[in-house]
C-alpha positions as YAML, in Angstrom:
chain: A
units: angstrom
residues:
- id: 1
  name: UNK
  ca: [5.22, 34.15, 15.75]
- id: 2
  name: UNK
  ca: [5.74, 34.33, 11.97]
- id: 3
  name: UNK
  ca: [4.84, 37.66, 10.38]
- id: 4
  name: UNK
  ca: [1.94, 36.07, 8.45]
- id: 5
  name: UNK
  ca: [0.78, 34.16, 11.55]
- id: 6
  name: UNK
  ca: [1.55, 30.72, 10.07]
- id: 7
  name: UNK
  ca: [2.56, 27.94, 12.43]
- id: 8
  name: UNK
  ca: [6.18, 26.70, 12.12]
- id: 9
  name: UNK
  ca: [5.19, 23.68, 10.02]
- id: 10
  name: UNK
  ca: [2.51, 25.42, 7.98]
- id: 11
  name: UNK
  ca: [3.06, 25.97, 4.27]
- id: 12
  name: UNK
  ca: [1.71, 28.78, 2.19]
- id: 13
  name: UNK
  ca: [-1.25, 27.89, -0.08]
- id: 14
  name: UNK
  ca: [-0.04, 25.84, -3.06]
- id: 15
  name: UNK
  ca: [-1.82, 25.53, -6.41]
- id: 16
  name: UNK
  ca: [-0.83, 23.62, -9.55]
- id: 17
  name: UNK
  ca: [-2.47, 24.69, -12.81]
- id: 18
  name: UNK
  ca: [-1.73, 22.21, -15.59]
- id: 19
  name: UNK
  ca: [-1.84, 22.80, -19.36]
- id: 20
  name: UNK
  ca: [-1.09, 26.48, -18.81]
- id: 21
  name: UNK
  ca: [0.43, 26.94, -22.26]
- id: 22
  name: UNK
  ca: [-0.50, 25.35, -25.56]
- id: 23
  name: UNK
  ca: [2.66, 24.14, -27.28]
- id: 24
  name: UNK
  ca: [4.73, 22.54, -24.52]
- id: 25
  name: UNK
  ca: [4.40, 18.82, -23.92]
- id: 26
  name: UNK
  ca: [3.76, 19.67, -20.29]
- id: 27
  name: UNK
  ca: [3.16, 23.05, -18.68]
- id: 28
  name: UNK
  ca: [2.31, 23.96, -15.11]
- id: 29
  name: UNK
  ca: [1.87, 27.27, -13.35]
- id: 30
  name: UNK
  ca: [2.73, 26.65, -9.73]
- id: 31
  name: UNK
  ca: [1.70, 29.16, -7.09]
- id: 32
  name: UNK
  ca: [3.20, 29.04, -3.61]
- id: 33
  name: UNK
  ca: [1.79, 31.95, -1.68]
- id: 34
  name: UNK
  ca: [2.66, 34.96, -3.86]
- id: 35
  name: UNK
  ca: [5.40, 33.12, -5.75]
- id: 36
  name: UNK
  ca: [4.50, 32.12, -9.31]
- id: 37
  name: UNK
  ca: [6.67, 29.90, -11.51]
- id: 38
  name: UNK
  ca: [5.81, 28.69, -15.01]
- id: 39
  name: UNK
  ca: [7.31, 25.23, -15.60]
- id: 40
  name: UNK
  ca: [7.30, 23.73, -19.09]
- id: 41
  name: UNK
  ca: [8.62, 20.42, -20.39]
- id: 42
  name: UNK
  ca: [9.40, 19.48, -23.98]
- id: 43
  name: UNK
  ca: [11.02, 16.37, -25.43]
- id: 44
  name: UNK
  ca: [13.16, 16.65, -28.54]
- id: 45
  name: UNK
  ca: [15.01, 13.96, -30.53]
- id: 46
  name: UNK
  ca: [18.76, 13.94, -30.01]
- id: 47
  name: UNK
  ca: [21.19, 14.14, -27.13]
- id: 48
  name: UNK
  ca: [24.35, 16.10, -26.28]
- id: 49
  name: UNK
  ca: [27.42, 15.03, -28.31]
- id: 50
  name: UNK
  ca: [28.95, 13.15, -25.39]
- id: 51
  name: UNK
  ca: [25.90, 10.86, -25.23]
- id: 52
  name: UNK
  ca: [25.45, 10.09, -28.93]
- id: 53
  name: UNK
  ca: [25.35, 6.40, -29.71]
- id: 54
  name: UNK
  ca: [24.98, 5.34, -26.07]
- id: 55
  name: UNK
  ca: [21.28, 4.59, -26.29]
- id: 56
  name: UNK
  ca: [20.19, 6.87, -23.48]
- id: 57
  name: UNK
  ca: [18.60, 10.25, -23.13]
- id: 58
  name: UNK
  ca: [19.23, 13.35, -21.09]
- id: 59
  name: UNK
  ca: [17.33, 15.91, -19.03]
- id: 60
  name: UNK
  ca: [18.42, 19.50, -18.79]
- id: 61
  name: UNK
  ca: [16.84, 22.45, -17.00]
- id: 62
  name: UNK
  ca: [16.91, 26.21, -17.44]
- id: 63
  name: UNK
  ca: [15.77, 28.76, -14.86]
- id: 64
  name: UNK
  ca: [15.20, 32.48, -15.19]
- id: 65
  name: UNK
  ca: [13.45, 35.32, -13.41]
- id: 66
  name: UNK
  ca: [11.40, 37.69, -15.53]
- id: 67
  name: UNK
  ca: [12.27, 41.40, -15.21]
- id: 68
  name: UNK
  ca: [9.02, 42.21, -13.37]
- id: 69
  name: UNK
  ca: [9.22, 39.22, -11.00]
- id: 70
  name: UNK
  ca: [10.78, 41.38, -8.28]
- id: 71
  name: UNK
  ca: [9.90, 44.87, -6.94]
- id: 72
  name: UNK
  ca: [12.83, 46.46, -8.76]
- id: 73
  name: UNK
  ca: [13.28, 45.39, -12.38]
- id: 74
  name: UNK
  ca: [15.62, 42.44, -12.78]
- id: 75
  name: UNK
  ca: [17.79, 42.68, -15.87]
- id: 76
  name: UNK
  ca: [17.44, 39.81, -18.30]
- id: 77
  name: UNK
  ca: [20.21, 37.24, -18.60]
- id: 78
  name: UNK
  ca: [21.47, 38.39, -22.00]
- id: 79
  name: UNK
  ca: [23.27, 35.37, -23.41]
- id: 80
  name: UNK
  ca: [24.82, 34.25, -20.12]
- id: 81
  name: UNK
  ca: [22.78, 33.43, -16.98]
- id: 82
  name: UNK
  ca: [23.94, 34.94, -13.71]
- id: 83
  name: UNK
  ca: [25.58, 32.71, -11.11]
- id: 84
  name: UNK
  ca: [22.41, 32.29, -9.08]
- id: 85
  name: UNK
  ca: [20.41, 31.15, -12.12]
- id: 86
  name: UNK
  ca: [23.11, 28.65, -13.08]
- id: 87
  name: UNK
  ca: [23.15, 27.23, -9.55]
- id: 88
  name: UNK
  ca: [19.36, 26.84, -9.50]
- id: 89
  name: UNK
  ca: [19.01, 25.28, -12.93]
- id: 90
  name: UNK
  ca: [21.68, 22.74, -12.04]
- id: 91
  name: UNK
  ca: [19.74, 21.94, -8.87]
- id: 92
  name: UNK
  ca: [16.51, 21.48, -10.82]
- id: 93
  name: UNK
  ca: [18.24, 19.27, -13.38]
- id: 94
  name: UNK
  ca: [19.89, 17.08, -10.74]
- id: 95
  name: UNK
  ca: [16.64, 16.68, -8.85]
- id: 96
  name: UNK
  ca: [14.51, 15.70, -11.83]
- id: 97
  name: UNK
  ca: [17.09, 13.33, -13.33]
- id: 98
  name: UNK
  ca: [16.72, 11.21, -10.19]
- id: 99
  name: UNK
  ca: [13.17, 10.26, -11.20]
- id: 100
  name: UNK
  ca: [14.04, 9.26, -14.76]
- id: 101
  name: UNK
  ca: [15.41, 6.05, -16.27]
- id: 102
  name: UNK
  ca: [17.52, 7.70, -18.96]
- id: 103
  name: UNK
  ca: [17.87, 4.42, -20.87]
- id: 104
  name: UNK
  ca: [14.09, 4.24, -21.35]
- id: 105
  name: UNK
  ca: [14.06, 7.85, -22.51]
- id: 106
  name: UNK
  ca: [16.04, 6.75, -25.57]
- id: 107
  name: UNK
  ca: [18.25, 9.21, -27.42]
- id: 108
  name: UNK
  ca: [15.98, 12.12, -26.66]
- id: 109
  name: UNK
  ca: [16.46, 15.24, -24.55]
- id: 110
  name: UNK
  ca: [13.85, 16.40, -22.06]
- id: 111
  name: UNK
  ca: [14.01, 20.17, -21.60]
- id: 112
  name: UNK
  ca: [12.62, 21.78, -18.47]
- id: 113
  name: UNK
  ca: [12.19, 25.55, -18.49]
- id: 114
  name: UNK
  ca: [11.32, 27.25, -15.21]
- id: 115
  name: UNK
  ca: [10.47, 30.94, -15.49]
- id: 116
  name: UNK
  ca: [9.70, 32.95, -12.38]
- id: 117
  name: UNK
  ca: [6.78, 35.29, -13.05]
- id: 118
  name: UNK
  ca: [6.58, 36.59, -9.49]
- id: 119
  name: UNK
  ca: [9.07, 35.99, -6.68]
- id: 120
  name: UNK
  ca: [8.28, 35.92, -2.98]
- id: 121
  name: UNK
  ca: [10.68, 33.25, -1.74]
- id: 122
  name: UNK
  ca: [10.99, 29.56, -2.55]
- id: 123
  name: UNK
  ca: [11.27, 29.89, -6.32]
- id: 124
  name: UNK
  ca: [13.78, 27.06, -6.73]
- id: 125
  name: UNK
  ca: [11.76, 24.59, -4.68]
- id: 126
  name: UNK
  ca: [8.55, 25.62, -6.45]
- id: 127
  name: UNK
  ca: [10.34, 25.04, -9.77]
- id: 128
  name: UNK
  ca: [11.21, 21.46, -8.81]
- id: 129
  name: UNK
  ca: [7.70, 20.71, -7.56]
- id: 130
  name: UNK
  ca: [5.99, 22.16, -10.62]
- id: 131
  name: UNK
  ca: [8.49, 20.79, -13.13]
- id: 132
  name: UNK
  ca: [7.78, 17.24, -11.98]
- id: 133
  name: UNK
  ca: [4.14, 17.55, -13.00]
- id: 134
  name: UNK
  ca: [5.08, 19.15, -16.34]
- id: 135
  name: UNK
  ca: [7.57, 16.33, -16.92]
- id: 136
  name: UNK
  ca: [4.88, 13.68, -16.33]
- id: 137
  name: UNK
  ca: [2.58, 15.30, -18.90]
- id: 138
  name: UNK
  ca: [5.38, 15.63, -21.47]
- id: 139
  name: UNK
  ca: [6.35, 11.97, -21.06]
- id: 140
  name: UNK
  ca: [2.74, 10.84, -21.42]
- id: 141
  name: UNK
  ca: [2.41, 12.85, -24.62]
- id: 142
  name: UNK
  ca: [5.68, 11.47, -26.00]
- id: 143
  name: UNK
  ca: [4.49, 7.92, -25.35]
- id: 144
  name: UNK
  ca: [1.20, 8.58, -27.12]
- id: 145
  name: UNK
  ca: [3.09, 10.04, -30.08]
- id: 146
  name: UNK
  ca: [5.40, 7.00, -30.24]
- id: 147
  name: UNK
  ca: [8.55, 9.01, -29.52]
- id: 148
  name: UNK
  ca: [9.36, 6.80, -26.54]
- id: 149
  name: UNK
  ca: [8.14, 3.25, -25.91]
- id: 150
  name: UNK
  ca: [8.30, 2.72, -22.16]
- id: 151
  name: UNK
  ca: [7.55, 5.11, -19.33]
- id: 152
  name: UNK
  ca: [10.94, 6.34, -18.04]
- id: 153
  name: UNK
  ca: [9.52, 7.88, -14.85]
- id: 154
  name: UNK
  ca: [10.58, 5.81, -11.86]
- id: 155
  name: UNK
  ca: [9.74, 8.05, -8.92]
- id: 156
  name: UNK
  ca: [8.20, 11.26, -7.66]
- id: 157
  name: UNK
  ca: [9.94, 14.36, -6.32]
- id: 158
  name: UNK
  ca: [9.01, 17.66, -4.71]
- id: 159
  name: UNK
  ca: [10.91, 20.29, -2.76]
- id: 160
  name: UNK
  ca: [10.43, 22.93, -0.08]
- id: 161
  name: UNK
  ca: [12.48, 25.46, 1.86]
- id: 162
  name: UNK
  ca: [13.01, 25.53, 5.62]
- id: 163
  name: UNK
  ca: [15.00, 27.67, 8.00]
- id: 164
  name: UNK
  ca: [15.64, 29.04, 11.45]
- id: 165
  name: UNK
  ca: [13.95, 32.27, 12.50]
- id: 166
  name: UNK
  ca: [14.71, 33.55, 16.01]
- id: 167
  name: UNK
  ca: [16.08, 30.09, 16.75]
- id: 168
  name: UNK
  ca: [12.90, 28.29, 15.72]
- id: 169
  name: UNK
  ca: [12.63, 25.84, 12.83]
- id: 170
  name: UNK
  ca: [10.05, 26.83, 10.22]
- id: 171
  name: UNK
  ca: [9.07, 25.62, 6.76]
- id: 172
  name: UNK
  ca: [8.36, 27.32, 3.43]
- id: 173
  name: UNK
  ca: [9.91, 30.76, 3.93]
- id: 174
  name: UNK
  ca: [8.57, 33.73, 2.01]
- id: 175
  name: UNK
  ca: [10.92, 36.52, 0.95]
- id: 176
  name: UNK
  ca: [10.58, 38.52, 4.17]
- id: 177
  name: UNK
  ca: [11.46, 35.45, 6.25]
- id: 178
  name: UNK
  ca: [14.21, 34.28, 3.90]
- id: 179
  name: UNK
  ca: [15.94, 37.65, 3.98]
- id: 180
  name: UNK
  ca: [16.19, 37.64, 7.77]
- id: 181
  name: UNK
  ca: [16.52, 33.92, 8.61]
- id: 182
  name: UNK
  ca: [19.57, 32.78, 10.55]
- id: 183
  name: UNK
  ca: [19.63, 29.56, 8.53]
- id: 184
  name: UNK
  ca: [18.24, 28.86, 5.06]
- id: 185
  name: UNK
  ca: [17.69, 25.31, 3.80]
- id: 186
  name: UNK
  ca: [16.29, 23.73, 0.64]
- id: 187
  name: UNK
  ca: [15.22, 20.09, 0.59]
- id: 188
  name: UNK
  ca: [14.24, 17.87, -2.36]
- id: 189
  name: UNK
  ca: [12.80, 14.48, -1.45]
- id: 190
  name: UNK
  ca: [11.47, 11.45, -3.29]
- id: 191
  name: UNK
  ca: [8.15, 9.86, -2.42]
- id: 192
  name: UNK
  ca: [9.94, 6.91, -0.80]
- id: 193
  name: UNK
  ca: [11.34, 9.29, 1.82]
- id: 194
  name: UNK
  ca: [14.90, 9.43, 0.49]
- id: 195
  name: UNK
  ca: [16.59, 12.76, -0.18]
- id: 196
  name: UNK
  ca: [18.03, 14.01, -3.44]
- id: 197
  name: UNK
  ca: [19.26, 17.35, -2.17]
- id: 198
  name: UNK
  ca: [19.68, 18.99, 1.23]
- id: 199
  name: UNK
  ca: [21.22, 22.46, 1.12]
- id: 200
  name: UNK
  ca: [21.56, 24.21, 4.48]
- id: 201
  name: UNK
  ca: [23.51, 27.41, 5.00]
- id: 202
  name: UNK
  ca: [24.10, 29.38, 8.18]
- id: 203
  name: UNK
  ca: [23.45, 32.82, 6.71]
- id: 204
  name: UNK
  ca: [23.63, 34.66, 10.03]
- id: 205
  name: UNK
  ca: [24.42, 31.96, 12.59]
- id: 206
  name: UNK
  ca: [25.73, 28.43, 12.91]
- id: 207
  name: UNK
  ca: [23.22, 25.69, 13.71]
- id: 208
  name: UNK
  ca: [23.21, 22.54, 15.81]
- id: 209
  name: UNK
  ca: [22.49, 18.97, 14.82]
- id: 210
  name: UNK
  ca: [19.19, 19.16, 16.71]
- id: 211
  name: UNK
  ca: [18.19, 22.30, 14.82]
- id: 212
  name: UNK
  ca: [19.11, 20.63, 11.53]
- id: 213
  name: UNK
  ca: [16.96, 17.63, 12.45]
- id: 214
  name: UNK
  ca: [14.05, 19.92, 13.36]
- id: 215
  name: UNK
  ca: [14.21, 21.73, 10.02]
- id: 216
  name: UNK
  ca: [14.49, 18.46, 8.13]
- id: 217
  name: UNK
  ca: [11.49, 17.01, 9.96]
- id: 218
  name: UNK
  ca: [9.29, 19.97, 9.04]
- id: 219
  name: UNK
  ca: [10.53, 19.93, 5.44]
- id: 220
  name: UNK
  ca: [9.90, 16.20, 5.04]
- id: 221
  name: UNK
  ca: [6.32, 16.49, 6.30]
- id: 222
  name: UNK
  ca: [5.70, 19.44, 3.97]
- id: 223
  name: UNK
  ca: [7.09, 17.57, 0.96]
- id: 224
  name: UNK
  ca: [4.85, 14.60, 1.65]
- id: 225
  name: UNK
  ca: [1.91, 16.98, 1.40]
- id: 226
  name: UNK
  ca: [3.28, 18.31, -1.89]
- id: 227
  name: UNK
  ca: [3.61, 14.75, -3.21]
- id: 228
  name: UNK
  ca: [-0.07, 14.22, -2.45]
- id: 229
  name: UNK
  ca: [-0.98, 17.46, -4.23]
- id: 230
  name: UNK
  ca: [1.04, 16.41, -7.29]
- id: 231
  name: UNK
  ca: [-0.74, 13.05, -7.40]
- id: 232
  name: UNK
  ca: [-4.15, 14.70, -7.12]
- id: 233
  name: UNK
  ca: [-3.24, 17.12, -9.88]
- id: 234
  name: UNK
  ca: [-2.05, 14.39, -12.24]
- id: 235
  name: UNK
  ca: [-5.08, 12.23, -11.50]
- id: 236
  name: UNK
  ca: [-7.18, 14.92, -13.16]
- id: 237
  name: UNK
  ca: [-5.70, 14.17, -16.57]
...
């Protein structure tokens, strides 16, 4: 039995609040249980030097945890993000680039900023799920403003965590579960059922192929529910 009495395949309550801030092209506050992540998306003219003149755009992501997001104050990343933040922002960037046609984006850069306001496990997967909705709003605004001509979005993505606790596969771990799980896994999946990222680590024990399949099955079902939530959220434009 999980400490919060959830079933193995049961997610925490998820809420997506769009237009959370005023100035970003897209902004979403995503809540997953007690985890809160503010995801914003802004499109700016220009691309990194290595892409100039190639007629395509770029997407880059930044991730940070606010000092009060954890029980003990987390020091700010002064100038240089810590290794964990770098790893997560690269994950978010890789995941979201898979749903963009960078040629249609033109020579523009789409910035995704994911700031953790409150952490209780699953911040990186919440960032991916929320950032997708923010990205959609930013792209729609850029099209209306004439910054880009064609819609570059070519898919839908969301993500969730999974793991093994006392040998049982479970989905959407909170901090208490994540800190004691034998295996921790993060999965990002497109709406066509293909995977962009599967990260599984035996933190305290090795795991079998059957256990991997069980975790992946729970994660895939959970992500399909997140896809539906994203679509419902965006339909309320």
